[in-house]
C-alpha positions in Angstrom: -99.1 76.5 105.7 -98.4 76.6 102.0 -100.4 74.4 99.6 -98.6 71.9 97.4 -98.4 74.4 94.5 -96.7 77.1 96.5 -93.0 77.3 97.2 -92.2 76.4 100.8 -90.4 79.4 102.4 -87.4 78.9 104.8 -85.7 81.7 106.6 -82.2 80.7 107.6 -81.0 82.6 110.7 -77.3 83.0 111.6 -76.8 84.4 115.1 -73.1 85.4 114.9 -70.6 87.2 117.0 -70.6 90.9 116.1 -68.3 91.7 113.1 -66.8 88.2 112.9 -66.7 88.5 109.1 -65.9 85.0 107.9 -68.6 83.4 105.8 -70.2 80.3 107.4 -69.9 77.3 105.2 -73.0 75.6 106.6 -75.4 78.5 105.8 -74.1 78.6 102.2 -74.5 74.9 101.7 -78.0 74.8 103.3 -79.1 77.6 101.0 -77.8 75.6 98.0 -79.6 72.4 99.2 -82.9 74.1 99.8 -82.9 76.0 96.5 -81.9 72.8 94.6 -85.2 71.3 96.0 -87.2 74.3 94.8 -87.8 76.0 98.2 -87.7 79.8 98.6 -84.9 80.8 101.0 -84.0 84.1 102.7 -81.4 84.9 105.4 -81.2 86.9 108.6 -77.5 87.4 109.6 -76.7 89.3 112.9 -73.0 90.0 112.0 -73.4 93.7 111.4 -75.7 94.5 114.3 -74.4 95.9 117.5 -74.9 93.0 119.9 -71.8 93.6 122.2 -69.7 96.4 123.4 -66.7 95.3 121.4 -66.3 92.7 118.6 -64.1 89.7 119.2 -61.5 91.0 116.7 -61.5 94.4 118.4 -60.7 92.6 121.7 -58.0 90.6 120.0 -56.5 93.9 118.6 -56.6 95.3 122.1 -54.8 92.2 123.4 -52.1 92.5 120.7 -53.2 89.3 118.9 -54.2 91.1 115.7 -52.8 94.0 113.7 -55.1 97.0 113.5 -57.4 97.0 110.5 -60.2 99.1 109.0 -63.3 97.3 107.8 -64.8 100.7 106.9 -62.4 100.9 104.0 -64.5 98.3 102.2 -67.8 99.8 103.3 -68.4 97.6 106.4 -70.3 99.4 109.1 -72.9 98.7 111.8 -76.6 98.7 111.0 -78.7 101.3 112.6 -81.6 99.1 113.7 -81.7 97.1 116.9 -81.2 93.4 116.0 -84.5 92.2 117.4 -86.5 94.9 115.6 -84.7 94.0 112.3 -85.4 90.3 112.9 -89.1 90.8 113.4 -89.3 93.0 110.4 -87.7 90.3 108.3 -90.3 87.8 109.6 -93.2 90.1 108.7 -91.9 90.8 105.2 -90.7 87.3 104.2 -93.5 85.3 106.1 -91.5 82.1 106.4 -93.1 78.7 106.8 -90.0 77.5 108.8 -87.1 79.2 110.6 -83.9 77.2 110.3 -81.5 78.6 112.9 -77.9 77.3 113.5 -76.0 78.1 116.7 -73.1 77.1 118.8 -73.2 77.2 122.6 -71.7 80.7 122.8 -74.4 82.2 120.5 -77.3 80.4 122.1 -78.1 83.5 124.3 -78.4 85.6 121.1 -80.5 82.9 119.5 -82.8 82.8 122.5 -83.2 86.6 122.4 -84.3 86.5 118.8 -86.6 83.5 119.0 -88.2 84.7 122.3 -89.3 87.9 120.5 -91.5 86.0 118.1 -95.2 86.3 118.7 -96.2 83.1 120.5 -99.5 82.6 118.8 -98.5 83.2 115.2 -94.8 82.4 114.9 -93.4 80.1 112.2 -92.1 76.7 113.2 -88.5 76.7 114.4 -85.9 74.1 113.6 -82.6 74.6 115.6 -79.4 73.0 114.4 -75.7 73.2 115.0 -73.3 72.1 117.7 -75.4 73.5 120.6 -78.6 71.5 120.0 -76.5 68.4 119.0 -75.0 68.2 122.4 -77.7 70.0 124.5 -80.8 68.7 122.8 -83.1 68.6 125.9 -81.9 72.1 126.9 -82.8 73.4 123.5 -86.2 71.7 123.2 -87.1 72.9 126.7 -87.8 76.3 125.2 -91.3 76.9 124.0 -90.1 78.7 120.9 -88.1 75.7 119.6 -90.2 73.1 117.8 -87.6 70.7 116.4 -83.8 70.2 116.6 -81.4 68.7 114.2 -78.5 66.6 115.5 -75.4 66.5 113.4 -75.4 67.4 109.8 -78.6 68.9 108.3 -78.4 68.8 104.5 -80.9 65.9 104.1 -82.7 66.4 107.4 -83.7 70.0 106.7 -85.0 69.1 103.3 -87.0 66.2 104.7 -88.5 68.4 107.4 -89.6 70.9 104.7 -91.3 68.2 102.7 -93.2 66.9 105.7 -94.3 70.4 106.8 -95.4 71.4 103.4 -97.6 68.3 103.3 -99.1 69.3 106.7 -97.3 66.5 108.6 -95.1 66.7 111.6 -91.5 65.6 111.0 -91.7 62.8 113.6 -89.9 60.1 111.8 -87.1 61.9 110.1 -83.6 60.8 111.0 -81.5 63.4 112.9 -84.6 65.3 113.9 -86.0 65.4 117.4 -89.5 66.7 118.0 -91.7 67.3 121.0 -95.3 66.7 121.7 -97.3 67.0 124.9 -94.1 67.5 126.9 -92.4 64.4 125.5 -89.4 64.3 123.2 -89.4 61.9 120.2 -85.8 61.0 119.4 -84.9 59.7 116.0 -81.7 57.9 115.1 -78.8 59.3 113.1 -78.6 58.9 109.4 -75.2 58.1 107.8 -73.4 61.3 106.7 -73.3 62.1 103.0 -70.1 61.7 100.9 -68.8 65.3 100.6 -68.7 65.2 96.8 -72.5 64.8 96.9 -73.0 68.0 98.8 -73.3 71.2 96.7 -70.9 74.1 97.0 -72.0 77.0 99.2 -74.5 79.5 97.8 -73.5 82.8 99.5 -75.7 85.0 97.3 -78.0 85.9 100.2 -75.2 87.5 102.1 -74.5 91.2 101.7 -71.4 92.0 99.6 -69.6 93.4 102.6 -69.7 89.9 104.3 -67.1 88.6 101.9 -64.3 90.8 103.2 -62.1 89.7 106.1 -58.9 91.2 107.7 -55.7 89.2 107.3 -52.4 90.7 108.5 -53.9 94.1 108.6 -55.2 93.9 105.0 -58.7 93.3 103.8 -59.4 90.5 101.4 -62.4 89.0 99.6 -62.3 85.6 101.3 -64.4 82.5 101.0 -64.3 79.2 102.9 -63.3 76.3 100.7 -64.4 73.0 102.2 -61.9 70.2 101.9 -63.0 67.8 104.6 -65.2 67.5 107.7 -64.2 66.2 111.1 -60.8 65.7 112.7 -58.9 62.5 113.3 -57.5 63.7 116.6 -59.0 63.6 120.1 -58.3 66.8 122.1 -60.2 66.9 125.4 -61.4 70.5 124.8 -62.9 69.8 121.3 -66.3 68.3 120.2 -64.7 66.3 117.4 -64.4 63.0 119.4 -68.0 63.3 120.5 -69.2 63.9 116.9 -67.3 60.8 115.8 -69.1 58.8 118.6 -72.5 60.3 117.6 -72.1 58.9 114.1 -71.0 55.5 115.2 -74.6 54.7 115.9 -75.2 54.9 112.1 -72.2 52.6 111.5 -70.5 55.5 109.7 -67.2 57.4 109.8 -67.7 61.1 110.2 -64.3 62.2 109.0 -64.5 62.6 105.2 -62.7 64.4 102.4 -63.8 66.0 99.2 -62.0 64.7 96.1 -59.3 66.9 94.6 -61.3 67.5 91.5 -64.3 68.5 93.6 -62.1 71.0 95.6 -60.8 72.4 92.3 -64.4 72.8 90.9 -65.4 74.5 94.2 -62.6 77.1 93.9 -63.4 77.8 90.2 -67.1 78.1 91.2 -66.3 80.7 93.9 -64.0 82.6 91.5 -66.6 82.8 88.8 -69.6 83.6 91.1 -68.1 85.7 93.9 -64.7 87.0 92.7 -62.7 85.0 95.2 -59.4 86.6 96.1 -58.4 84.6 99.1 -59.2 81.0 100.2 -59.7 79.8 103.7 -59.3 76.0 103.6 -62.1 74.9 106.0 -60.3 71.9 107.5 -59.6 71.2 111.2 -56.2 69.8 110.3 -55.3 70.7 106.7 -52.1 68.8 106.5 -53.3 65.5 108.1 -53.0 63.8 104.7 -50.4 61.4 103.3 -47.4 62.6 101.2 -49.1 61.3 98.1 -52.3 63.2 98.8 -50.4 66.3 99.6 -48.5 66.2 96.3 -51.7 65.6 94.4 -53.2 68.7 96.1 -50.2 70.8 95.3 -50.4 69.8 91.6 -54.1 70.7 91.6 -53.7 74.0 93.3 -50.7 75.1 91.2 -53.1 76.5 88.6 -54.4 79.1 91.1 -52.4 82.1 92.1 -54.5 83.7 94.9 -53.3 83.3 98.5 -54.8 81.0 101.1 -54.9 80.3 104.8 -55.1 77.0 106.6 -54.8 75.5 110.0 -52.9 72.4 111.0 -51.0 70.6 113.8 -47.4 70.4 114.8 -47.2 66.7 113.9 -48.2 67.4 110.3 -45.4 69.9 109.4 -42.2 69.2 107.6 -39.9 71.3 105.5 -40.8 69.8 102.2 -44.5 70.5 102.7 -43.7 74.1 103.9 -41.6 74.8 100.8 -44.3 73.5 98.6 -47.0 75.6 100.4 -44.8 78.7 100.0 -44.6 78.2 96.3 -48.4 77.8 96.2 -48.8 81.3 97.8 -49.8 80.0 101.3 -50.3 83.4 103.1 -50.7 82.1 106.7 -50.8 78.9 108.7 -52.5 78.7 112.1 -51.1 76.1 114.5 -52.5 75.1 117.9 -50.0 74.7 120.6 -52.6 75.2 123.4 -50.1 74.6 126.2 -46.4 74.7 126.8 -46.1 72.1 129.5 -45.6 68.8 127.8 -47.0 66.6 130.6 -50.0 68.7 131.1 -50.6 69.0 127.3 -50.4 65.2 126.9 -52.1 63.8 130.0 -54.7 66.5 130.6 -55.4 68.2 127.2 -54.9 65.1 125.0 -52.4 66.7 122.6 -49.6 64.3 122.4 -46.9 66.0 120.4 -43.5 66.5 122.1 -41.8 69.9 122.6 -38.9 68.6 120.5 -41.4 68.1 117.6 -42.6 71.7 118.1 -39.1 73.1 118.0 -38.3 71.1 114.9 -41.4 72.3 113.2 -40.5 76.0 113.9 -37.0 75.5 112.7 -38.4 74.3 109.4 -40.9 77.2 109.4 -38.1 79.7 109.8 -36.7 78.6 106.5 -39.8 79.9 104.7 -41.6 83.2 104.4 -45.0 81.8 105.5 -46.4 83.8 108.5 -47.5 81.6 111.4 -50.2 82.2 113.9 -49.9 80.3 117.1 -53.0 79.5 119.2 -52.7 79.1 122.9 -55.4 78.6 125.6 -55.3 79.9 129.2 -57.4 78.7 132.1 -57.7 75.0 131.5 -59.2 73.0 134.3 -56.6 72.4 137.0 -54.2 74.8 135.4 -52.2 77.2 137.6 -50.5 80.5 137.0 -47.2 78.6 137.0 -48.4 76.2 134.3 -49.7 79.1 132.3 -46.2 80.6 132.3 -44.9 77.3 130.8 -47.0 78.3 127.8 -45.5 81.8 127.8 -42.0 80.3 128.0 -42.5 77.9 125.1 -43.9 80.8 122.9 -40.7 82.8 123.7 -38.6 80.0 122.3 -40.3 79.9 118.9 -40.8 82.6 116.2 -44.4 83.3 115.2 -45.8 86.2 113.3 -48.8 86.5 115.6 -49.8 84.9 118.9 -53.3 84.2 120.2 -54.1 83.5 123.8 -57.8 82.4 124.1 -59.8 81.6 127.2 -60.6 77.9 127.8 -64.3 77.2 127.3 -66.0 74.1 128.7 -68.2 73.1 125.7 -70.9 70.5 126.2 -70.0 67.3 124.5 -66.3 67.6 125.4 -64.4 65.5 128.0 -63.4 68.7 129.7 -67.0 69.7 130.2 -67.6 66.5 132.2 -64.4 67.1 134.2 -65.4 70.7 135.0 -68.8 69.7 136.1 -67.5 66.9 138.3 -65.0 69.1 140.0 -67.5 71.9 140.6 -65.7 74.4 138.3 -69.0 75.0 136.5 -72.7 74.4 137.2 -75.0 72.4 134.9 -76.6 75.7 133.8 -73.4 77.6 133.3 -73.6 79.7 130.1 -70.3 79.7 128.2 -68.7 82.8 126.8 -66.7 83.1 123.6 -63.0 82.3 123.4 -62.2 86.0 123.7 -64.7 87.1 126.4 -63.4 85.6 129.7 -63.3 82.4 131.8 -66.5 80.9 133.2 -64.6 78.5 135.5 -64.6 78.9 139.2 -61.2 77.4 140.2 -59.8 78.1 143.6 -56.2 78.0 142.4 -56.5 80.1 139.3 -59.1 82.9 139.4 -61.0 84.2 136.4 -59.5 87.7 137.1 -56.0 86.2 137.1 -56.7 84.4 133.8 -58.1 87.6 132.3 -55.0 89.5 133.2 -52.7 86.9 131.6 -54.7 86.8 128.4 -54.4 90.6 128.1 -50.6 90.6 128.7 -49.8 87.3 127.0 -48.1 88.8 123.9 -46.2 91.3 126.1 -44.8 88.4 128.2 -43.8 86.5 125.1 -42.1 89.3 123.2 -40.7 91.7 125.8 -37.4 91.0 127.7 -37.8 89.6 131.2 -36.4 92.9 132.6 -39.8 94.4 131.7 -41.8 91.6 133.3 -42.5 93.4 136.5 -44.1 96.3 134.5 -46.0 93.7 132.4 -47.3 92.1 135.6 -48.6 95.4 136.8 -50.4 95.7 133.4 -52.4 92.6 134.3 -54.5 94.6 136.6 -57.6 96.4 135.2 -57.3 99.4 137.5 -56.3 102.9 136.3 -52.6 102.4 136.7 -52.6 99.0 135.1 -54.6 100.2 132.1 -52.3 103.1 131.6 -49.2 100.9 131.7 -50.8 98.4 129.3 -51.6 101.2 126.8 -48.0 102.4 126.9 -46.6 98.9 126.5 -49.1 98.2 123.7 -47.8 101.2 121.7 -44.3 100.0 122.1 -45.3 96.4 121.1 -47.1 97.5 117.9 -44.2 99.7 116.8 -41.6 96.9 117.3 -43.6 93.8 116.2 -46.5 94.8 114.0 -45.0 97.5 111.9 -41.9 95.6 110.9 
């Protein structure tokens, strides 16, 4: 352990899906917080290592959800070393006092692979944070290579842990931090979340220059995430947001918070000056969930900037006046989650309560602007059937979107759907989730994982092509030789008609 005159060394580790090249806000902010307190920080990021057969974006290109793109044009390529070998080399060279790793449920297997490779007798202490340990704390702490976990936000908790360890103390009494000793877990209460204006902007200087580039509509931009708020006021049953709100009620705090407009403006200026920002991603769960007065204040603030931006929002938040304003502000894309086309199923089962009439009104307004829209859908919800999935296909046929995503339903721990899937026997307690683009992990008698996989692959074909071609599309759902050949032919036709226009 370092003495009091030596800088405490923290290695931040980001186990990421291969080639998912959107900068993580949390790593940038934690870097800034640690450096502000005088600690030495380094980073190990798995993004450019081969950790899968195909990247998520490559799968989405194959499934006609993304236009083809070439990251090689901006120098992005895979690293030659195996990821575990590179990780251990980073540990040997940097010699951290603490490893701070953040992970979600889908990246937990990769996190385990890295941490399990550390030499048991001489490894640094490990603090695990993120959504996964927040909602699976006992599961995370059951591993010998995890010493501590952080529940919820970590800006203050991580710094307090570093202070304790540098003094030679265990972080036993630090809010948000759980520790273990002699097989017993010490659980500490939650601290109130910080006002967002008190949290520094992201320090992304540890990332390689290639990590700033991301494809958008087939083009490559230098993109950074601009944090505007945290949390979501809605309560969808597939999302962790309601559980996070409940977690913070124990500290008598509201989790959903916004940065002030001046703070957002300063953040954009900071990223322009320090990183050459070309394109902003507004990192908000529901960007337009603000009052008309707040929206007009934002538009006045952002009018001084000319670079494009992308945001995501909900059907209920869209109106023509907002869209026209966003168009003038150079909004380059909006992502909207429909999730499901059956109104009763969407309302009663999923927990999204907008009406189909609201959806159609929103897209009539969208059609009066030039803003491209990405629609997000989910296939394979618990108790969904093939017939219900086709309600989602049908509603997508009735609206006009630039691109359409069909993701697999994932039963994340901490969501209402996780409990439902466990109760019905669709998953086991030790089921390992997959990413939204990998496949279904549910075992439902009425809707098999193979059937779900076939519908995800052909979703865009069903939506765009005339029904006279549906028998051919149905054959392309099968992953046999003939089905694959038909799918490739239809894909070429699809790209020519809908992605090259």
